[in-house]
C-alpha positions as CSV (number, residue, x, y, z in Angstrom):
1,M,76.9,8.9,13.6
2,P,76.5,11.9,16.0
3,L,73.1,13.6,16.1
4,I,72.8,15.9,13.1
5,G,70.2,18.4,11.8
6,S,69.2,21.9,12.6
7,L,67.4,22.9,15.7
8,K,64.2,23.3,13.6
9,T,64.6,19.7,12.3
10,L,65.1,18.3,15.8
11,L,62.1,20.2,17.1
12,L,59.9,18.8,14.4
13,R,61.2,15.3,15.2
14,G,60.6,15.8,18.9
15,L,57.1,17.1,18.4
16,L,56.1,14.1,16.4
17,A,57.8,11.6,18.8
18,G,56.2,13.5,21.7
19,L,52.7,13.4,20.2
20,I,52.9,9.7,19.6
21,A,54.3,9.1,23.1
22,G,51.5,11.1,24.7
23,L,48.8,9.3,22.9
24,L,50.2,5.9,23.7
25,A,50.6,6.9,27.4
26,A,46.9,8.0,27.3
27,T,45.9,4.7,25.9
28,V,47.7,2.9,28.8
29,G,46.0,5.3,31.2
30,Y,42.6,4.7,29.7
31,F,42.6,1.0,29.7
32,V,44.7,0.3,32.8
33,G,44.6,3.4,35.0
34,E,40.9,4.5,34.7
35,P,39.4,1.4,36.3
36,K,41.6,2.0,39.4
37,I,40.5,5.6,39.5
38,D,36.8,4.6,39.2
39,A,37.3,2.2,42.2
40,A,38.9,4.9,44.2
41,I,36.1,7.4,43.4
42,S,33.6,4.8,44.5
43,I,35.4,4.5,47.9
44,E,35.4,8.3,48.2
45,E,31.7,8.6,47.4
46,A,30.9,5.8,49.9
47,N,32.9,7.6,52.6
48,T,31.1,10.9,51.8
49,A,27.7,9.2,52.1
50,K,28.6,7.7,55.4
51,A,29.8,11.0,56.7
52,A,26.5,12.6,55.5
53,E,24.5,10.0,57.4
54,H,26.2,10.8,60.7
55,A,26.4,14.6,60.2
56,Q,23.9,16.8,62.0
57,E,22.9,19.5,59.5
58,P,19.9,21.7,59.0
59,A,17.0,20.0,57.4
60,G,16.9,19.8,53.7
61,H,20.7,19.9,53.3
62,T,23.3,17.2,53.5
63,H,26.8,16.5,52.1
64,G,25.2,14.6,49.3
65,D,23.8,17.8,47.8
66,E,27.2,18.8,46.4
67,E,27.3,20.1,42.9
68,E,28.2,17.9,39.9
69,P,31.8,18.2,38.6
70,L,32.3,20.6,35.7
71,V,33.6,17.7,33.6
72,S,32.0,14.3,33.7
73,R,34.0,11.1,34.2
74,S,33.5,10.2,30.5
75,G,34.8,13.6,29.6
76,Q,37.8,13.2,31.9
77,K,38.6,9.7,30.5
78,F,38.7,10.9,26.9
79,G,40.1,14.3,27.8
80,Q,43.4,12.6,28.9
81,F,44.1,11.9,25.3
82,L,44.0,15.6,24.6
83,A,45.9,16.5,27.8
84,L,48.7,13.9,27.3
85,G,48.9,14.6,23.6
86,L,49.6,18.3,24.3
87,A,51.9,17.4,27.2
88,G,53.7,15.0,24.8
89,L,54.2,17.8,22.3
90,A,55.6,20.1,24.9
91,L,57.9,17.4,26.3
92,G,59.0,16.5,22.8
93,A,60.0,20.1,22.1
94,I,62.0,20.3,25.4
95,F,63.5,16.9,24.6
96,A,64.7,18.1,21.2
97,S,66.2,21.3,22.6
98,V,68.1,19.3,25.3
99,A,69.3,16.9,22.6
100,H,70.5,19.9,20.5
101,F,72.5,21.2,23.4
102,A,73.8,17.8,24.6
103,R,75.2,16.7,21.2
104,R,78.0,19.3,21.6
105,Y,79.4,17.4,24.6
106,T,79.1,13.8,23.5
107,T,80.3,11.4,20.8
108,L,77.2,9.2,21.1
109,S,75.2,8.4,18.0
110,G,71.9,10.1,17.6
111,P,69.8,7.1,18.5
112,K,71.9,6.3,21.6
113,L,71.8,10.0,22.7
114,A,68.0,10.0,22.4
115,L,67.7,6.8,24.5
116,G,70.1,8.0,27.1
117,L,68.3,11.4,27.4
118,A,65.0,9.6,27.8
119,S,66.4,7.3,30.5
120,A,68.0,10.2,32.4
121,G,64.8,12.3,32.0
122,W,62.5,9.5,33.4
123,T,64.9,8.8,36.2
124,A,65.2,12.5,37.3
125,I,61.7,13.7,36.7
126,V,59.6,10.6,37.4
127,A,61.5,7.9,39.3
128,V,63.3,10.0,42.0
129,P,60.1,12.0,42.9
130,F,57.9,9.0,42.7
131,F,59.8,6.9,45.3
132,K,59.7,9.8,47.7
133,Y,56.2,11.0,47.0
134,P,54.3,8.3,45.1
135,A,51.1,9.1,43.3
136,N,47.8,8.7,45.2
137,P,44.3,8.0,43.8
138,P,41.2,10.0,44.6
139,A,40.1,9.7,48.3
140,V,43.7,9.8,49.4
141,G,45.2,13.1,50.5
142,E,43.9,16.1,52.4
143,P,42.7,19.1,50.2
144,D,44.3,21.5,52.7
145,T,47.8,20.2,52.0
146,I,47.7,20.1,48.2
147,N,49.9,23.2,47.8
148,Q,52.4,21.9,50.3
149,R,52.5,18.5,48.5
150,T,52.9,20.1,45.1
151,L,55.9,22.2,46.4
152,L,57.5,19.1,47.9
153,W,57.0,17.2,44.6
154,L,58.7,20.1,42.7
155,A,61.5,19.9,45.2
156,A,61.9,16.2,44.5
157,V,62.0,16.9,40.8
158,L,64.8,19.4,41.3
159,L,66.6,16.7,43.5
160,G,66.3,14.2,40.7
161,L,67.7,16.6,38.1
162,A,70.6,17.5,40.5
163,A,71.3,13.8,41.2
164,V,71.4,12.9,37.5
165,G,73.5,15.9,36.6
166,I,76.0,15.2,39.4
167,G,76.2,11.5,38.4
168,L,76.9,12.4,34.8
169,Y,79.5,15.0,35.9
170,V,81.4,12.5,38.0
171,Y,81.2,10.0,35.1
172,K,82.7,12.6,32.7
173,L,85.2,13.7,35.3
174,L,86.8,10.3,35.4
175,A,87.4,10.0,31.7
176,A,90.9,8.6,32.2
177,Q,89.6,5.7,34.3
178,L,88.2,2.3,33.3
179,G,84.6,2.3,32.1
180,T,83.4,0.2,35.0
181,V,85.1,2.5,37.5
182,R,83.5,5.6,35.9
183,L,80.1,3.9,35.9
184,I,80.3,2.8,39.5
185,A,81.5,6.3,40.6
186,G,78.7,8.0,38.6
187,V,76.0,5.7,40.1
188,A,77.4,6.1,43.6
189,A,77.3,9.9,43.3
190,F,73.7,9.7,42.0
191,V,72.6,7.5,44.9
192,L,74.4,9.6,47.5
193,V,72.6,12.8,46.4
194,V,69.2,11.0,46.2
195,V,69.6,9.5,49.7
196,L,70.7,12.9,51.2
197,G,67.7,14.6,49.5
198,Y,65.3,11.9,50.8
199,V,66.6,12.4,54.3
200,L,66.2,16.2,54.2
201,L,62.8,16.3,52.5
202,P,59.9,15.8,54.9
203,G,57.7,12.7,54.5
204,V,54.1,12.8,53.5
205,N,51.7,10.0,54.4
206,E,48.0,10.8,54.2
207,V,46.7,7.3,53.3
208,K,44.0,6.3,55.7
209,D,44.3,2.9,57.4
210,D,41.0,1.7,55.9
211,F,42.0,2.4,52.2
212,P,42.5,-0.9,50.3
213,A,46.3,-1.6,50.1
214,V,45.9,-3.6,46.9
215,L,44.1,-0.8,45.1
216,L,46.7,1.7,46.3
217,W,49.5,-0.4,45.0
218,Q,47.8,-1.1,41.7
219,F,47.2,2.6,41.2
220,R,50.8,3.6,41.9
221,A,52.1,0.8,39.6
222,T,49.8,2.0,36.8
223,S,50.9,5.6,37.3
224,L,54.5,4.6,37.1
225,G,53.8,2.4,34.0
226,E,52.0,5.3,32.3
227,T,54.9,7.7,32.7
228,A,57.4,5.0,31.7
229,T,55.4,4.5,28.5
230,L,55.5,8.2,27.8
231,W,59.3,8.5,28.3
232,A,60.1,5.2,26.6
233,C,58.0,6.0,23.5
234,L,59.5,9.5,23.4
235,G,63.1,8.2,23.4
236,L,62.4,5.3,21.1
237,G,60.4,7.5,18.7
238,F,63.1,10.2,18.6
239,A,65.8,7.5,18.1
240,A,63.9,5.9,15.3
241,L,63.2,9.1,13.5
242,T,66.8,10.1,13.9
243,E,68.0,6.8,12.5
244,F,65.6,7.2,9.5
245,A,66.8,10.7,8.9
246,T,70.5,9.8,9.0
247,R,70.4,6.8,6.6
248,D,72.7,7.2,3.7
249,S,73.4,5.4,0.5
250,T,76.7,3.8,1.7
251,P,75.6,0.2,0.9
252,V,74.5,1.4,-2.6
253,R,77.9,3.0,-3.2
254,E,79.7,-0.1,-2.0
255,T,77.7,-2.3,-4.4
256,A,78.4,0.1,-7.3
257,A,82.1,0.0,-6.5
258,T,82.2,-3.8,-6.3
259,A,80.3,-4.0,-9.6
260,G,82.8,-1.6,-11.2
């Protein structure tokens, strides 16, 4: 059954699914991601201490005299539940709005549309930018280039959205062809746009040679897993709520008709 319900209904459904998804993603981040961040911070502090030992500064002042952060590490760890919960709410509202618009152009059932949108969203907004500009832990990256890196990441997000959109357009354009032909053409168009974008966008590599490769890989894998949890739970949650909302009494009517 196609996705039904008013925009208000879909928004409420998206807010609930987004909140649940955000809290589950924060749980993954807390138990899996935070130990990697603590390890990276320890490396950063050790490097700062070494630099302070070799620095020639006026007496009574070293790099170690830096002010404490406004939010403690404990506050940061638990604060991600609030941050990802709010982010999940916002993402759920956007997701529901996109679903409300997309249902006019597809015959997919509500649950299948939700899962398809979640897959496309994760691919465009997470996967495409990640494999060009993967996430880095603390102690990696120069503070002076943070604005440049942010703009490049936003450009990669736009690239991902364009690639997914063009891939879907090609798939729809070949409606008269076999399903496998349409799928191959859509994927090929997506890959072509991504490859061209990767070639045109400048590379960024600020990882120092002495940073542990295993820790870097673990942090990036955890980051990818956390965002995958967010999008997967959002899609599955919205699909489940949609399926619950569209249940009807057809089996009951069939039983009554048979009994009659």
